[in-house]
N, C-alpha and C positions, 0 to 999 in steps of 0.2 A: 635761591635756596643754597646755603653753604653746604659743602661736602666734607663731612668729618671723617677723615681716613681712619682714625683710631676706632671710631664707632663702627665703621663698616668692617674693619678687620675683626672686631669683637664678634660681629655677626657671623663672619666666616668661621672663626674658631668655634663658635657655638653651633655650627652647622645649621644656620638659620638665615641664609642669604639667598636672594632670588637671582643674583648675578655676580658671582665672585670675581669675574673678569674685570669688574670695576676697580678692584684693588690688587688682584693677583695678576701675574704676567708682567709685561713690559709697559711702563707708562712714562711718557716724556714729561719732565717737570714744566709746569706752566711758566714759572719765572725764569727758566733756563732751558730753552729748546735744544741745547746741545748736550743735555744731561738726561739720562733715563734712570729710573729705578725699577728693579726687577724683584718681585716678591713671589714666594712659593710657600704654600701651606702643605707641609709634609709631616704629619703627626707621627709617622712611624720612623722618622729619620733622626739620628743623633747629630749628624753634621752633613752639610751640603756644599758642593763646589759648583760654581757656574763654569760651563765649558763653552768657549767661543773659539772655534778653530782649534789651534794647538794650545790655547791659553786656558788655564784652570785657575779660578780665583775663589777663595773661600768666601762663603756668604755668612752674614751676621745672623745669628739666631736671636731674633729680637723678642720672641715669646717662647716660654718653656713648652707650650703646647705644640710647638713645631712650626712656628712661623719664621721664615728666613727672608733676608732682604740684602740687596747689594745696590749701591749707587754706581752707575756705569757712565763715566764721562766720555765726551767726544762722540756722542750720538749724532748721526746725520740721516740715516735711513734704516728701515727695518732690517734686521739681520737674524741669522739662524743661531740658535743656542740650545743647549740642553743642560741637565743637571747630573751630577755624579753624587749620589746620596749613600751614606753609610748608616746602617741601622744599629740598634743597640747590641746586636750580636756580631757586629763587624762585617755583616754582609754588605757587599757593594752593589749598587744598582745604577744603571744608566737610565735616566728618565727624561723624556721630552715633556715640555710644559704644555698642558692642554689649553692654557689660557693665553697662549701667544698666537693662536689661530683665530681669524675673524669668523663671524657668523656665516654659515654656509647656506642656510635655508632662505630663499628669497622672500620678499614681502608678497610677491604675487602668489607663491605657493601657499603662504599663510592665509591670504585672502580667499583663495579658492577653497581651502579646507574649512575655514570659518563660514563660508557660504554654502558648504555642502556639495560642492561640484568638483572636487579634486579626485577624480575617479581612479587615479593611479597613485594615491597618497602612500600606498605601501612601498613605493620607491623612495620615499622620503622619511616617513616615521619608522620607528624600530631601530634596529642595529644594522649598519651597512659598512662592511670593510671597504676602505678607500685609501687613497694617498693624497695628501695635501702638502704642497710645497716640498715635494720629495720625501715626505715622512709618511710611512705606512701606519695605519691604525684603523680604528672603527669609529664611525660617527653615530651617536645615539640621539634619538629624539623621542619625546613622549608628550602626550596631551594630558595636562593636569592643571587646569586653570585655577583651582582653588587652593593648590598646595602653596605653602610658604617656602619650601625648599624641596628639591628633588636631587638625588644622587644616583650614580651608577655604582653598584656593588658587585663584587665577584671574587674569585680566588686571586685575581691580579692585584687586589687591594685589601685582601684579608677580610672582605665583607665589611669594610669600615666606611660608613656613610660620610665621614668627614673628608675623605681623600678626593673624590671626584664629584664635587658639587656642580650641578648643571646651571646653565644660564637661561632665564626666562626671556622669550622673544616677544617683547612688547605686550600688547593686549591679546595676542593670539591664543594664549594658554598653552603654547608649545614650549618645551624646554629642550635645549640642545647642548651636547658636549662631544668634541672630538678627543678620543683618548688614543694617543700614539702607542704603538708597540703591542697591541692586542689584535688577535685575528680570529679567523674561523675556528670554531671548536671550543672557544672560551665560554664558560657559563656565567650568567649574570642575572641580576634583578634590578629593579628600581626601588630605592628607599625614599619615601616621601614623608615630609613633616606637614601635617594637616594644618588648617587655619587655627585649630585648637591646640596645636603642639603635639598631637599624637604621632608616633613614628609607625609607619606602615611599610611593609615589604610586598612588592607586587611583581609578578612576571610581566613580560612585555606583551601588551595587547597586539602588537604587530610582529611578534616573533615568527620566524620561519621554521624553527625547529625547537624542540623542547627535550628536557631530560625525560627519561622513561619513568612513568608514574611508579611509586608514589612521590618521587622527587618532582619539584615544581619549578626549578630554575629554567630560564630561557637559554638557548645556545646560539651563539653567533654563527650565522651560516650564510653562504652565498648560493643563489639559485642559478647563476649563470654557468655556462660551461657544458651543459648537457646538449648533445648534438641530436636533435630530433630527426626522425626518419619517416615522418607521416605525411609528407607533402601530398602524396597521391590521395590519401584519405581526406585531407582538408579540402582538396580541390573537388573531390566527389561530393563532399558535404555541401559545398556551395552550389552545385549544379541542380540538385533536386530537393525541394523542401520535404521535411519529414511527414507533412500532412498526407501526401499522396504516395508514400512509400510503405512497404511492410515494416511494421515495428513490433517486435516481440522481445520483451525485456525480461532479463533474468535478474531478480533482486537478490543481492548478496550481502551478507555480513562477513567481512573478510576474515576475522579472527576465529570464526566458528564454522566456516564452510568446510574446511579441512585443517586438521592439525598434524603435527609430526607424529606418524604412527609409532615411532620409537620413543617419543617423549610427548605424551598427550597434553602436557602443560605448556609446550612451546608453540608459539604462533609461527606459521609459515611467514617468511619474509615477502615483501612485495615482489622480489625477483623470483622466488620460488612459486608464488601464486601465478606469476606470468607463465611459468613452466607447466603448471598443472591446471589452473582454472581456465585459462584462455583456450587451450585445445578442447577442453570439455564443452565449453560454451559453443565453440565452432561445431563440434560433433553433434551437439543437441540442436543446432540450427537457430539459436537465438540471434537477434540482430544487435542487441545492446545489453550491457551490464549496468545495472543501477546499484551503486554502492551506498549502503547505509553509512552514516557520516564517518569519514576518516579524519575529520578535523580533530585536533588534539582535545582530549577529555580526560578527567582524572579517574572516573569510575567506570569500570568495565560494564557493570550491569545497566548503565544508562544507554548502552548500545551506540554511544557516540552522540546522543541527542542533547547532552548537557555539555556544551562546547566551552572550552577555555582558551582555545587557540584558533581564531578565525582565519589565520593565515598560515597554519602549520598542519601538514599531514602528520598524523600520529607517529611518534617515534617507535611505537610498539613493533613495527614491521620493517623499519629501516629509515633511510634518509629521504629527503625530498627528491633527490635524483633517482633513488630506487623507485619511488612512486611514479616519477616521470617515465622511467623505463617500462613500468607496468602498463601505463596508458599508451605509450608508444607501440608496445607490442600488440595491444588490443587493436589499435588502428591499422597496424600492418596486417592483421588477420581479418580486417573488415568488420570489426566490432566497435560500436560506439560506446562511450562511457558517460553515464549520467551520475551526478553526485547529489546525495541528499544534503541540503544546506539549511541551517537553522537560524533564521533571523528573528524568530518569534520570542525567544526567551534565552536566558543564560543562568548558570548555576550560581549559588551564593558562596562558593568556595572563597576563603579569605585571600588567597594568592592571586585571584583573577579580577574580574571587572567590578565586583560589588564594592560600592563606596570607594571608588578607585583613589581619589585624592582626599578622602575623608568626607566627601559629600556624595549625594546621589547623582553621579556624573552620567553614567550610561543608563541608569534606571530612573524611575520617578521617586520623589521623596515620599509621597503619600502611598502607603501600601495598597490602598484601594485602586491605584493606577499601576503600581510598580511591582506587585507580587502576584504570582499565579498560585491560587489556593490549593490546587490539586497537585501540581508538580513541584511545589516548594522552590520555585525558581523566580527570577526577576524578569520583568518585561522591559524591553528597550524603550527609551523615551524618543519616539519617532519624531517628535516635534523639535528636537534639538538638532541643528544642522550638522554639527560635527559627528553626532551619533549616526545620523543618516549617511554621512560621508563614510564613516567607518564600515557600515554594512554594505554600501554600494561598492566600496573598494574591495571588500572581501569577495563579493560576487565576481567582479572583474578579475581579481587575482587568479581565481581558479580557471577562468576562461582564457585569460591571457598567458599566464605562466605555465599552466599545466595542460592546456589544449582540451579541457573538459568540453564535452559536446552538449551539455545541458545541465541545468540545476532543477532538482525537484525541491520546491520550497515547502518545508515542513510546517504543519499546524497553522495554515493560513487563516482558518476560521477563528482561532484564538487571537489573531491580529486584528481581524475585521470588527470584532464586537467587544465592547467594554465589559459586558456582562457575561462573557464566556466563562462557564464553570463557576459562576459566583452567585451568591444570594443577593437579594435587593440591597442589603446593607454593605455589601462588599465592593460596590462599584460606584463611580461618579458619572452621571450623564454628560454628554458633550455639550458644547455651548448652545446647541439648539434643543437640548432636552432629550436627545435620542441616544441610542445605545451603540451607534456606529463609531468606531475609532477613526475619526476623520484624518488624523495625522498619519496613522498607519496606512490608511487607504491611499493617501497622497504619496507616501513613501513607495508603496507597491507600484503605483502607476509610474512614478518617476523611474524606479528601478527597471521595470520592464520596457519602458520607452527607450531608455538609453542603451540597455542591453541589445535590443533588437535594432537600434540605430547603428551600433558599433559592431554587432555580431549577428547579422540577419540570418545566419545559417545555424545558430544554436537553438536550443529549446528551453523555454522557461515553463515549468510544470507546477501546478498548484495541487497540494494535498488539501482539499477544501471540501467540507462535509455539509455545507448548508445550501440554501437556495439563493444565495447572494447573486444578484444579476450580473451577467456578463463577465464571469471570471476569465474566460478565454476570448473575450472580445477586445478589440484595440482600445487603448486608454483614451485616444482622442474621439472615440465613439461612445464614451461613457462606461466602458468596461474596465477591468483591472489590467488588461494587457498581457496576460499569460498566453502561451501558445497552446497549452493543454491543461485539462483538469482531470484529476482522478475521479472516477465515477463510484463514489463510496456507496451510493444508494443501490446500484446494481450489485455490488459485492455483498452488501448486507442482505439484500433480498434473496440472492442466489444461495448463499450459505445457509440462510434460514430455511429456504425451500428444500434444498437438497438434504438437510438434516432430518426431514420429516419422513416417516414411513410412507412408501409409495401408495399404500392403501388410502392415505388421507390427503395425498397431494391434490386431488381434484377439488378439494375445498380451499386450496390456495393457488388456484390456476392464475389468478391475476398477477401473482408475483413474477410469473414467467413473461408476461406481456407488458407489464407496466412500464418497464424501462424504455420501450419503443415510443411511448408518448412524449418523452423528453430527450431521446437519444441524440437528436441533432441540434439541441439548444446550446450545446457547448462542444468543444473539441475534446472528446473524452478518451481517457486511457482506462481500461477495465483492469482493476488490480485484484489479485488474490495475494495479499501482502503479508508481511511478517506479523503485523498486529493481530491477525486472525488466527494465529497458531501458537499463542502464548497465554499465560495467566489463566489456565483452566479452560481455555477455549478448544483445546485438543487440536491435533494435526488435521490436515484436510482429509486424509484417509479415515481417521478415527471419527470424524464428523459424520461420515456416510453411514446410513442405516443398513441393517441386514447382516448376513453372514459375510465371511471374507470375500467370496466371489462377488457378491452383490456390492460390497464396498468398493472394490476395484472397478466394477462395471459403472457404478454411480460416478466415480471420480473421472473415468474416461469420458463419460457423458457430459459432466460439468466442463471438462477441458474442451470438448468439441464445441459446446455452446460458447465458451469464452472465445475460441478462435474463429467462430463464424458470426458472432454478434458484431454489429457495427462498433468501431472503436479500436484503438491500439491495445496491445496485450501486455500484461505484467504478471509474472509468477514468481513467488518467493522460493528460494532454494530449498530443496528437499521434497517439495510438492511433486516434482517431475518423476520421482521414483517411488512415491508413496511412503515417505517418512512416517513411522508409526507413532513415535513419541512426539510430544510437543517440542518446539524449538527451545533450546537453552543456550544462551550465548557463551557459556563457559566450556562447552564441549563440542567436538566435531559432529557433523551429520553422520548418520548411521550408514556409511558407505558399504558395510558388509551386506546390507539387505539386497541390493540388486546383484551382488556377487553370489549370494547363497540361496536366494529364493526367486524362482522364475517369475512369479507374479509381479514382483517389483521391477525386474529387468524388462518385462513385457510392457509395463506402464511407461517405463523410461523410453523404450523404443517407440511407443505410440506418440509420446510428446515430440520426439525427434521427427517422426513422420508428419505430425500436425504442422510443425514449423516448416518442414520442407514443402508440404502441400500448400500451406498458406503463402509462402514466398513465391511459389510458382503460379499462384491463382490471383491475378489482379482484381477479380471481382470481390475478393475478400478484403481489399485495402484501398483501392483507387478512389472510392467514393464513401469513405468512412463517415463523413460529416455532412451528408446530404440525403434527403429523402429519396433522391433518385437512385441511391445505392441499395435500397431495401424495399421489399414488398412482401406483405403477408400472403401466403398461399392459403393457410387455414390456421386460425387460433381459437376455434370454437369447440374443438373436441375435448370438452372439459372432463367428461366421464372417463375417458381413456387416457387423459393427460398427455396428449400428443399435439405437437405444434409443427408447422412447416412454414418455411419462408424462402424467399429467393434473395440472393445478393448479386449486384450488378457492377460491372466495371464501367469505364467511360464509354465503351461501346456496349449498348444494351444486349447485343448478341453474346457478349462475353459475360456469362452468368453461371451460377450454380444454384441448385435447390437443396435445402437442408431440411431433414426431418428428424425430430427428437421424440423418443418414446420414454416417458418418465416413470414407467411402471415395468414390472417383470412380465407383464402379459404380452404374449405374441399375437400378432395380427397377420392374416393372409389376405391377399387381394385388396389391400388397403388403398384407398383413393388418395392420390397426392396431386394437387393442382400444379401445373407447369406453365411457364410464360409463353412457350412457343409450341408450334405444331411440328415438332421434330422429335426424333427418338432420344432417349436419355439412358445413360448407363451409370451404374454405381462407381464412384471414384474413390470413396473412403468410407469405412464403416468401423465404428468403435467396437463392434461385436466380432470383428475378425479374430479367428483363432490364434493368429500370430501375436495378437495383443492380449490374449487371455480370455477372449470372449467365447460364446457358444458356437461361433462360426456359421451363423445364419446369414448367408450372403446372397444378394441378388446378382446371380451370375449373368443372366441374360439381359440383352438390351430391351428397354421398355418403350413400346410404341405408344404414341398418344392416342387417347380416345377423345374424339371431338365432341365432348359433352362437358358443359361448365361444371366446375366443382370448386367450392370455397371461393377464393378471390380470383380464380383463373378461368379462362375460356375452354380449357381442355385439361385432361388429367391422365396419369398413368396409374397402373396397379402394381403394388410392390408388396413384398414380405417385410414385416416390421419385427426386428429382433428385440429381445427383452433388454430393458435399461440401456438403450443404445441410441446413437445418432448416426445418420447416414447422409452423405453428400452425393448428390447426383449432378452430372454435367451433361449438356447436350452433345449429341453425336453429329458432327458436321461431315458431310460427304464432299 
């Protein structure tokens, strides 16, 4: 095939070329290997001079559109050169030629990405400041296999897509260009010409930093240079798995946990949050913070769940290094950091992933596969290897670069089922006629397997609401491979039960006990999450029936059940002090409540005490996922709505007995079965006056009566306070 230089130059001038370096840059003449021709397309220049060492030579303007050329005789080996360009307003610029630098991305990197196994592709795609042949600049790469042309645009080229046209790297679908002279802090986008000639502007899918919304350009940024100081935490993390450790998670939406009191519209920065949030979490006794998505997103009201920057911490609160500082400070205070991560769907904003190169690249072409009817978002095409690689790399990015301790994967159920939230006409069965999304299931198994292979000390957590088998079982055993699963059933049952008038709770007694039929089928986290205190669902306190005293008593009782029930714990911010109003992402929590009203500070103190007691009591967490760690003492007192059970540590002698009274009725000399023939004493009571209760306390040690009761061979007699829970522990001599 003959190579028509004129035709290729026409394509460059028309901004319609897949590899301008074929005709731009330095080329040795085939018929004379001692002579080279150098071409530059600089549409904003009036004149250009070639600079080689101290020599400056005028280049011939061969086309009015800005195409310059010079024949350079005496060529023997590659040499350094640059251009001195003068614009129409006589501004002079020194420009290095992007097209004189060879391709930097190896074929092996391309192969791994196309195969879906380049788990650190974030080190290659996107924008990376670097130095090549002594010239400093930034190398850009983007995946856009169906584009006819891709350019880098920004302030540095007046957002003119003609200036920095990229080169396509074979059949990989990846485009690359090294642009000398631009560095950290420059804003940029990619301009693409689709197969149909449409011009599209997109932010970088692999951006590390973004302009603050509503602006949507990407920002060149470096992640290196932060000096981590969390080696002690990381070492501890490796020593003991989370399964047999106390885990009490504080779920936080960073931009509404607290705002600047002097300017309620201003978000606190990551560094300010490190100053205020971390000491509060330490004081309250939580072991982990779970962050609702901090990945970049355009719309505040999405709470971060409509992600446009899968490799970018939102710029709303500072730089990536500021976020690293926040995590580092958490670790130095012995607090783990979990991150909500959203691989299930992405928004349809025009600047982001939707029809990225003019085709359904990240999503499915058919809306029955590619659109979520409720969220008005797009579903990833998990069957495409490069899309799988994009998401895999995003997960590893947060674990590797930001030392995140675990990912809570959002909306897993919507990934598992093709018919999720759809009518019969809105989805396509899989190749076997079923409703399971086989490609998504394989992606999840691949993700979890490789994460635990490379980071065995982190946690992968599924927010999954169905009865899908083996969510937290190993992938090689037929499970999905997550470490933990949110127990949405327990949460829904408990909130529904506690919202009922105590007079009628005896008709719903099964809700209290049902979770123990399946409590050990998965590694459960028990959540009282953000989703339950928005959109007309009311706050936790407002869900509770009765007068204000009963509402607080009910909430303390619910919390005691949460902290004593098998499974790890999660509580959304504000619940710990009894936020009255629903959570709203645009305003701060009502921190004046515990400052001004004693009932709220008493509840806050009770949660802190629960966390302290929980961490000091191995029986409440050592055997969370085994029947050996739980035994009913009595669950049949339906009429009085009272239940009792024992929790056991690895040593059966290390146990506690819990009693919960779900009504305001008081009982005296109430029989409670106990596992051993030893004395018991009250260790914690939610009715204690210091927490706002009626102060009906069992002060005296309770001696066992050697007579079977309930599920035990002996029992003790106790006073049962109203709407309260009690924890007893054995007295050892």
